[in-house]
N, C-alpha and C positions, 0 to 999 in steps of 0.2 A: 352568297348570303349564308348558306348552310355551313360552309367552311369557317366563316367568322364565328358563328354561333358555337360550333364544335370546339374551336380553339378557346373560346371564352370558358366553356364548361371544363375543358381540359385544364386550363389554368386554375380555375376554382377548385377542381378536384385535387390537383397537385398541392395547392395551398393548404387545403384541409388535411390531406395526408401528412404534409410536412409538419403541421401544427401538432397532430397526434403523435408523430414520431418524436418530436421535440419534447413533448410532455412525458412520453414514455422514457426517454433518455434522462430527463431531469429527475424523474422519480427514482430511477434505478441508481443514478449518481448520488442521490441524497443519502443512500445507505453506505456508499463506498467510503473507505478509510484511506487517508493519505499517510503512507509510511515513509519517513525520510530515509534516503540511502546515500551511500558514498558516491562521489562524482564519477568514479571509474567503475561502477557496479556492472557486473554481467549477470543480469537477472535470469534465473532458470525456473522460478515458480512465483506467481503473483496471484494470491487469493485475497484480494482486498475489496471485493464487492459487498461483503457483509461481515458481521462479527461472528466469531473471532476472525481477525484478519491476519494473514500470514504472507510474508515476503521473504524469499530465499535468493541469495546472490553470492557471487564470488567477487573478491576484490584483491588487488595487489597491495593494499594498505597493510601496515603492521597491526598487530593486536592493539598496541598502545594507541595508534591513530584511530582505530575503530572505537575503542573505549572513549577517547576524547570527543569524537564526533557525536556519539549518542549521549554523553553527559551534556554536551552543548544543546542537543535537541530535547532531551527529556529531563535534565536536571541530575541531581545526585542519586546514586543507586540506593535502593532500600535493602538490597541483598546481593551477595556475590558468592558464587560457588563454582569450584572447578572439579569436574568428574571426568575420568577417562579422556583427558586431554581437551575437554570442552569447557569453556568458560561461559557461565550463564550469569547475566546481569539482569536485575529486576528493578523496574522503575514504577512510579505511580504518579498519575496526574489526574486530579479530580476523580472521576468515576471509572478511569481506565487503568489497567495494569499492563505494562509493557515488559516483555522479556526479550533480551538479545542474547543469542547463543553464538559464540565465536569458536570455530575449530580450524585447525590446520589441514589443508588439502593440497598436497604437493608443495608448490611454491606460492600458493595463494591462501587466503583465508575464506572460509565459508561463513556467511553471516545469515542467521535465521532470526527474523523479527516477528514476534507474535504479540498482537494487541487484543485484549479482551475486556469486556465490561466487568467491573468489580461486583461481586455478589454482596448484597447488603441484607 
């Protein structure tokens, strides 16, 4: 009889803890930002839990392919600048500003995507 009672309390305690952990995960995920990346991306930094959000990865795609991918994702660029071999593309959607920086790294491209809230 004691064993059954203990098992019921263990089940109840586990259910309550699971509920609290699910709520905690849901609330932390609500602030996370989803940044689109190329299919063959090798991510080396992912700071998308809060704003500003940053994602850094390497890709074998060409610069032209990376540009086309982000135009499809974010729309037309609002600014474009090349400095010291790095191409920076700027986009805007609603209240967010997105910057994509593309640079050559050996035989690959490094892609840095930064998303931040627009200041009004």
